[in-house]
C-alpha positions in Angstrom: 22.4 -158.0 -65.6 23.6 -155.1 -67.7 22.3 -152.4 -65.3 23.6 -150.7 -62.1 22.0 -151.3 -58.7 21.5 -147.9 -56.9 19.5 -146.9 -53.8 18.4 -143.5 -55.1 17.1 -142.2 -58.4 17.4 -138.4 -58.1 18.8 -135.8 -55.8 16.5 -133.5 -53.9 15.7 -130.2 -55.6 16.4 -127.0 -53.8 12.6 -126.2 -53.6 10.3 -129.1 -52.7 6.6 -129.1 -53.1 4.2 -131.1 -51.0 3.4 -133.3 -53.9 7.0 -134.3 -54.6 7.6 -135.0 -50.9 4.7 -137.4 -50.8 5.9 -139.2 -53.9 9.4 -139.6 -52.5 8.0 -140.9 -49.3 6.0 -143.5 -51.1 8.9 -144.6 -53.2 11.2 -144.9 -50.2 8.6 -147.0 -48.3 7.9 -149.5 -51.2 11.4 -150.2 -52.4 15.0 -149.8 -51.5 16.6 -150.8 -54.7 15.8 -150.0 -58.3 17.4 -151.5 -61.4 17.9 -148.9 -64.1 19.3 -149.4 -67.6 23.0 -149.0 -68.0 22.7 -146.5 -70.7 21.0 -143.9 -68.6 23.3 -144.3 -65.5 25.7 -141.6 -66.5 23.0 -139.2 -67.6 21.0 -139.7 -64.5 24.0 -139.4 -62.3 24.7 -136.1 -63.9 21.1 -135.0 -63.5 21.1 -136.0 -59.8 24.4 -134.4 -59.1 23.3 -131.1 -60.5 20.6 -129.4 -58.5 19.4 -127.5 -61.5 18.3 -128.6 -64.9 20.6 -128.6 -67.9 18.9 -125.6 -69.4 19.5 -123.6 -66.2 23.2 -124.3 -65.6 25.2 -121.2 -64.9 27.8 -122.0 -67.5 25.5 -122.9 -70.3 25.4 -120.4 -73.2 21.6 -120.4 -73.3 21.1 -119.0 -69.8 20.3 -115.4 -69.3 20.5 -113.3 -66.2 17.2 -111.6 -67.2 15.2 -114.8 -66.6 12.6 -114.1 -64.0 12.1 -116.1 -60.9 8.7 -117.4 -62.1 10.3 -119.0 -65.1 12.8 -120.8 -62.9 10.0 -122.1 -60.8 8.2 -123.4 -63.8 11.3 -125.1 -65.1 11.9 -126.8 -61.8 8.3 -127.9 -61.7 8.6 -129.5 -65.1 11.8 -131.2 -64.1 10.1 -132.6 -61.0 7.2 -133.8 -63.0 9.5 -135.8 -65.3 11.2 -137.3 -62.3 7.8 -138.2 -60.9 6.9 -140.0 -64.2 10.2 -141.9 -64.1 9.7 -142.8 -60.5 6.2 -144.1 -61.3 7.6 -146.3 -64.0 10.3 -147.7 -61.8 7.8 -148.4 -59.1 5.4 -150.2 -61.5 8.4 -152.3 -62.8 9.4 -153.1 -59.3 5.9 -154.2 -58.4 5.8 -156.4 -61.6 9.2 -157.8 -60.7 8.0 -158.6 -57.2 4.7 -160.0 -58.2 5.6 -161.9 -61.5 9.3 -162.3 -61.1 9.9 -160.5 -64.4 9.8 -157.0 -65.8 7.0 -155.9 -68.1 7.2 -157.0 -71.8 8.4 -153.6 -73.1 11.4 -153.7 -70.7 12.3 -157.3 -71.2 14.0 -156.7 -74.5 16.3 -154.1 -72.9 19.3 -155.9 -71.4 19.9 -155.0 -67.7 23.3 -155.2 -66.2 24.5 -154.6 -62.8 27.6 -153.0 -64.1 28.4 -151.7 -67.4 31.7 -152.6 -68.9 34.0 -149.7 -69.1 32.8 -148.0 -65.9 35.2 -147.3 -63.1 34.4 -149.3 -59.9 35.4 -146.5 -57.7 32.9 -144.2 -59.3 30.3 -146.8 -58.8 31.3 -147.1 -55.2 31.2 -143.3 -54.7 27.9 -143.2 -56.4 26.6 -146.0 -54.2 27.9 -144.1 -51.1 26.3 -140.9 -52.2 23.1 -142.7 -52.8 23.3 -144.3 -49.3 24.1 -140.9 -47.9 21.2 -139.3 -49.7 18.9 -142.1 -48.5 20.0 -141.5 -45.0 19.5 -137.8 -45.3 16.0 -138.5 -46.7 15.2 -140.7 -43.8 16.5 -138.1 -41.4 14.5 -135.5 -43.3 11.4 -137.6 -43.0 12.0 -138.2 -39.4 12.5 -134.5 -38.8 9.4 -133.8 -40.8 7.5 -136.3 -38.7 8.9 -134.8 -35.5 8.0 -131.4 -36.9 4.5 -132.6 -37.5 4.3 -134.0 -34.0 5.7 -130.8 -32.6 3.2 -128.9 -34.7 0.4 -131.0 -33.3 1.8 -130.6 -29.8 2.0 -126.8 -30.5 -1.5 -126.7 -31.8 -2.7 -128.7 -28.7 -0.8 -126.4 -26.5 -2.1 -123.4 -28.4 -5.6 -124.7 -28.0 -5.0 -125.3 -24.3 -3.4 -121.9 -24.0 -6.5 -120.4 -25.6 -8.7 -122.3 -23.2 -6.6 -121.1 -20.3 -6.8 -117.6 -21.6 -10.6 -117.9 -21.8 -10.6 -119.3 -18.3 -8.3 -116.5 -17.2 -10.6 -114.0 -18.8 -13.6 -115.5 -17.0 -11.7 -115.5 -13.8 -10.8 -111.8 -14.4 -14.5 -111.0 -15.1 -15.5 -112.9 -11.9 -12.7 -111.0 -10.0 -14.0 -107.7 -11.4 -17.5 -108.6 -10.4 -16.3 -109.6 -7.0 -14.4 -106.4 -6.6 -17.5 -104.4 -7.7 -19.6 -106.4 -5.2 -16.9 -105.8 -2.6 -16.9 -102.0 -3.3 -20.7 -102.0 -3.2 -20.6 -103.9 0.1 -18.0 -101.5 1.4 -20.2 -98.5 0.4 -23.2 -100.1 2.1 -21.1 -100.8 5.1 -19.9 -97.2 5.2 -23.5 -96.0 4.8 -24.7 -98.3 7.6 -21.8 -97.2 9.8 -22.8 -93.5 9.1 -26.4 -94.3 9.9 -25.3 -96.2 13.1 -23.3 -93.2 14.1 -26.2 -90.9 13.5 -28.5 -93.2 15.5 -25.9 -93.3 18.3 -25.7 -89.5 18.3 -29.5 -89.3 18.4 -29.6 -91.8 21.1 -27.1 -89.8 23.1 -29.1 -86.6 22.6 -32.3 -88.5 23.6 -30.5 -89.8 26.7 -29.3 -86.2 27.5 -32.8 -84.8 27.0 -34.2 -87.6 29.1 -31.8 -86.8 31.9 -32.8 -83.1 31.6 -36.5 -84.0 31.7 -35.9 -86.3 34.7 -34.1 -83.4 36.5 -37.0 -81.1 35.5 -39.4 -83.7 36.7 -37.6 -83.9 40.0 -37.7 -80.1 40.3 -41.4 -80.0 39.4 -42.0 -82.8 41.9 -40.2 -80.8 44.5 -42.2 -77.7 43.5 -45.4 -79.8 43.7 -44.5 -81.0 47.1 -43.8 -77.4 48.1 -47.1 -76.3 46.6 -48.9 -79.1 48.4 -47.2 -78.0 51.6 -48.2 -74.4 51.0 -51.7 -75.6 50.1 -52.0 -77.5 53.4 -50.7 -74.4 55.2 -53.2 -72.3 53.3 -55.9 -74.6 54.2 -54.8 -74.3 57.8 -54.8 -70.6 57.4 -58.2 -70.7 55.8 -59.5 -72.7 58.7 -57.9 -70.1 61.1 -59.4 -67.3 59.0 -62.8 -68.9 59.1 -62.5 -69.3 62.8 -61.3 -65.7 63.2 -64.2 -64.6 60.9 -66.6 -66.4 63.1 -65.1 -64.7 66.1 -65.4 -61.4 64.3 -69.0 -62.1 63.4 -69.7 -62.9 67.0 -67.9 -59.8 68.1 -69.7 -57.7 65.5 -73.1 -59.2 66.6 -72.1 -58.4 70.2 -71.2 -54.8 69.2 -74.4 -54.3 67.3 -76.4 -55.7 70.2 -74.6 -53.4 72.5 -75.2 -50.5 70.2 -78.9 -51.5 69.9 -79.0 -51.6 73.7 -77.4 -48.2 73.9 -79.8 -46.8 71.3 -82.7 -48.3 73.3 -81.4 -46.8 76.5 -81.0 -43.5 74.8 -84.5 -43.5 73.5 -85.9 -44.5 76.9 -83.9 -41.7 78.5 -84.4 -39.1 75.9 -85.8 -36.6 78.3 -82.8 -37.0 80.5 -80.2 -36.8 77.8 -79.2 -33.2 77.8 -75.9 -33.8 76.0 -74.2 -35.8 78.8 -74.3 -39.1 77.0 -73.3 -37.8 73.6 -69.6 -37.8 74.1 -69.8 -41.3 75.5 -71.8 -42.5 72.5 -69.5 -40.7 70.1 -66.5 -42.3 71.7 -68.1 -45.8 71.5 -69.0 -45.3 67.8 -65.6 -44.1 67.0 -64.0 -47.0 68.7 -66.3 -49.5 67.0 -65.7 -47.9 63.6 -61.9 -48.0 64.1 -62.1 -51.6 65.2 -64.3 -52.6 62.3 -62.0 -50.9 59.9 -58.9 -52.5 61.3 -60.6 -55.9 61.3 -61.8 -55.5 57.7 -58.3 -54.5 56.6 -56.8 -57.5 58.4 -59.3 -59.9 56.7 -58.5 -58.3 53.3 -54.7 -58.6 53.9 -55.1 -62.2 54.9 -57.2 -63.1 51.9 -54.7 -61.3 49.6 -51.7 -63.2 51.0 -53.7 -66.4 50.8 -54.5 -65.8 47.1 -50.9 -64.9 46.3 -49.7 -68.3 47.8 -51.5 -70.2 45.0 -50.8 -70.6 41.3 -52.4 -68.8 38.4 -55.2 -71.3 37.8 -55.4 -73.1 41.1 -58.9 -74.3 42.0 -58.4 -72.9 45.5 -58.9 -69.4 44.1 -62.6 -70.2 43.7 -62.8 -71.0 47.4 -61.1 -67.8 48.3 -63.4 -65.9 46.0 -66.5 -67.5 47.6 -65.1 -66.6 51.0 -64.5 -63.0 49.9 -68.0 -62.8 48.4 -69.5 -64.2 51.7 -67.6 -61.6 53.7 -68.6 -58.9 51.3 -72.3 -59.9 51.5 -72.1 -60.0 55.3 -70.5 -56.6 55.5 -73.0 -55.2 53.1 -75.8 -56.5 55.2 -74.3 -55.0 58.3 -73.7 -51.7 56.5 -77.3 -51.7 55.2 -78.6 -52.3 58.7 -76.4 -49.5 60.0 -77.6 -47.2 57.2 -81.2 -48.1 57.9 -80.7 -47.3 61.6 -79.2 -44.0 60.7 -82.1 -43.2 58.4 -84.5 -44.1 61.2 -82.7 -41.7 63.5 -82.7 -39.0 60.9 -86.4 -39.4 60.4 -87.0 -39.0 64.1 -84.9 -35.8 64.0 -84.3 -35.9 67.7 -81.4 -38.4 67.9 -78.2 -36.9 69.1 -76.3 -40.0 67.6 -76.7 -38.7 64.1 -73.3 -37.1 64.3 -71.8 -40.3 65.6 -73.4 -42.4 62.7 -72.1 -39.8 60.3 -68.6 -40.2 61.7 -68.9 -44.0 61.5 -69.9 -43.8 57.9 -67.1 -41.4 57.0 -64.6 -43.6 58.8 -65.5 -46.6 56.6 -62.7 -47.3 54.0 -63.6 -45.5 50.8 -61.7 -48.0 48.6 -63.5 -51.0 49.9 -65.5 -53.0 47.4 -67.6 -54.1 50.4 -69.1 -50.7 51.1 -71.8 -50.6 48.4 -75.1 -52.4 48.6 -78.0 -52.8 46.3 -80.5 -53.1 49.1 -80.6 -49.4 49.7 -82.7 -47.5 47.1 -80.9 -44.3 47.7 -77.5 -45.9 47.1 -78.5 -48.0 44.1 -79.9 -45.1 42.2 -76.5 -43.4 42.1 -74.4 -46.6 41.8 -72.9 -48.5 38.8 -72.6 -52.2 38.7 -69.1 -53.4 37.7 -68.6 -57.0 36.6 -64.9 -57.9 36.2 -62.8 -61.0 35.4 -59.3 -61.9 36.5 -56.7 -64.3 35.1 -56.6 -66.2 38.3 -60.2 -67.2 38.6 -62.9 -68.4 36.3 -65.6 -66.9 38.3 -66.3 -63.1 37.7 -66.6 -60.6 40.5 -69.4 -58.0 41.1 -68.9 -54.7 42.8 -70.8 -51.4 43.0 -69.3 -47.9 42.5 -71.3 -45.0 44.0 -71.2 -43.0 40.7 -73.3 -42.8 37.7 -72.3 -44.6 34.4 -70.0 -42.2 32.5 -68.6 -40.6 35.6 -66.7 -43.6 36.8 -62.9 -43.3 36.2 -60.1 -45.8 36.2 -59.0 -44.5 39.7 -62.5 -45.3 41.1 -62.3 -48.8 39.5 -58.9 -49.5 41.0 -60.0 -48.3 44.4 -63.1 -50.6 44.1 -61.3 -53.8 43.2 -58.2 -53.0 45.4 -55.6 -55.2 43.6 -52.0 -54.9 44.4 -49.3 -54.9 41.7 -49.3 -53.7 38.1 -52.3 -54.7 36.1 -53.8 -54.0 32.7 -57.5 -53.0 32.4 -59.7 -53.8 29.5 -63.4 -52.8 29.2 -66.1 -54.0 27.0 -67.2 -51.1 24.7 -69.2 -50.5 21.5 -67.3 -49.1 18.6 -69.2 -47.5 15.7 -66.9 -49.1 13.1 -66.0 -52.5 14.6 -68.9 -53.2 16.9 -68.2 -54.8 20.3 -64.5 -54.4 21.2 -62.2 -54.6 24.2 -60.9 -51.1 25.1 -57.9 -50.7 27.3 -57.7 -47.7 29.6 -54.3 -46.4 30.8 -54.8 -43.1 32.7 -56.5 -42.9 36.1 -58.6 -39.8 35.1 -60.0 -41.4 32.0 -63.7 -42.3 32.0 -64.6 -46.0 31.8 -66.9 -47.0 28.9 -70.1 -48.9 29.8 -72.0 -51.7 28.2 -75.8 -51.9 28.5 -76.0 -49.9 31.7 -73.1 -51.6 33.5 -69.3 -52.0 33.3 -67.7 -55.2 32.1 -63.9 -55.4 32.7 -60.9 -57.8 32.5 -58.0 -57.3 34.9 -54.7 -58.9 33.8 -51.4 -58.9 35.6 -48.7 -56.9 33.8 -45.4 -58.9 34.0 -43.5 -56.2 32.2 -43.2 -58.1 28.9 -44.4 -55.1 26.7 
């Protein structure tokens, strides 16, 4: 009716705020056409065509190059506020028109015309096309903004998802790190266990090796034991033979003594007729008996020594041999005592021509024999010294008599009395003024042996050459 029908009111400013965008969006959604007065068409067209306000045109004389950017922003904001007020008014008029079918009372008086007389239709067409183009651009802009919002939402969602994935990756890395640490720890434990297993295998091999050596040693010891048992059986057989031989010697000795007694009896009965004729015969018999007794005694001693050497150091058979030796010693001492008593009887008579033969028999007795001394004779015991000695092969001590007084007995006499083969060390019990009772070792044969309470106590040890 007097106004121009256009599709847009203003052109977009170069800088849009969020508030202006929301107002433009509301105006585009509510109405597509707005009727404006014809008087303001040209002015509004000029305002929409120019992106800047009239006061900020480059060709205006009031502009200054020294205007700051903040002032320009303020001016643009004021311009946008004015446009917003006008848009509000247009929207309210459009709402009244749609609801009531007429404009408000203050705008009814103003004539509205679709075209103003005197305006070029081409200009109106161009303006209409520009408005359509601007509206399309606004729609495209809104669509792009909506797409941008959607993309921003998608971006935020993806960013959130990426953050979650990063968190998950971090957790997985931590778990992987823990797993690697556990793996390293298990690897170290496995290496430690492998080292211990190798050590156990090495120890097991050494134990097996030692076990094999011990088994070989056991076999050797078993062979030695069998050999010792065999020697023991042989020694027992030898002992039986020696006992049998000893019995034979006892019988022979008894027979000899009986024959000697018979000869003595015959000699006494024929004393008046013995003018020296029987003396050589008696001397010859005594000499033969003495020589035979000496050889038999030496044979017995050699047999006992070989039998003792066939046993070990602490074999219990040594006790049996010692008992046998003591028995032989006692028997020989009794025989010698009987012979000595007979000689004394003959010496008391003073008429016996066999004194010389008895003297020869006594002198032919082995001087180094430990069996030649007896305690039964008072004349012998008064000048004898008791010797008690221990050996490392027997737990039972030995007892011998040496025909010398205490203090006169030397190491040579002691060696001759015990008659031990091999190298030995000799210790004697003595009294020291400083230390009391001690064991004194004697080395030289001519040294005197110390005594203890009227007798000699000694220890005989084998010298293996260690010192």
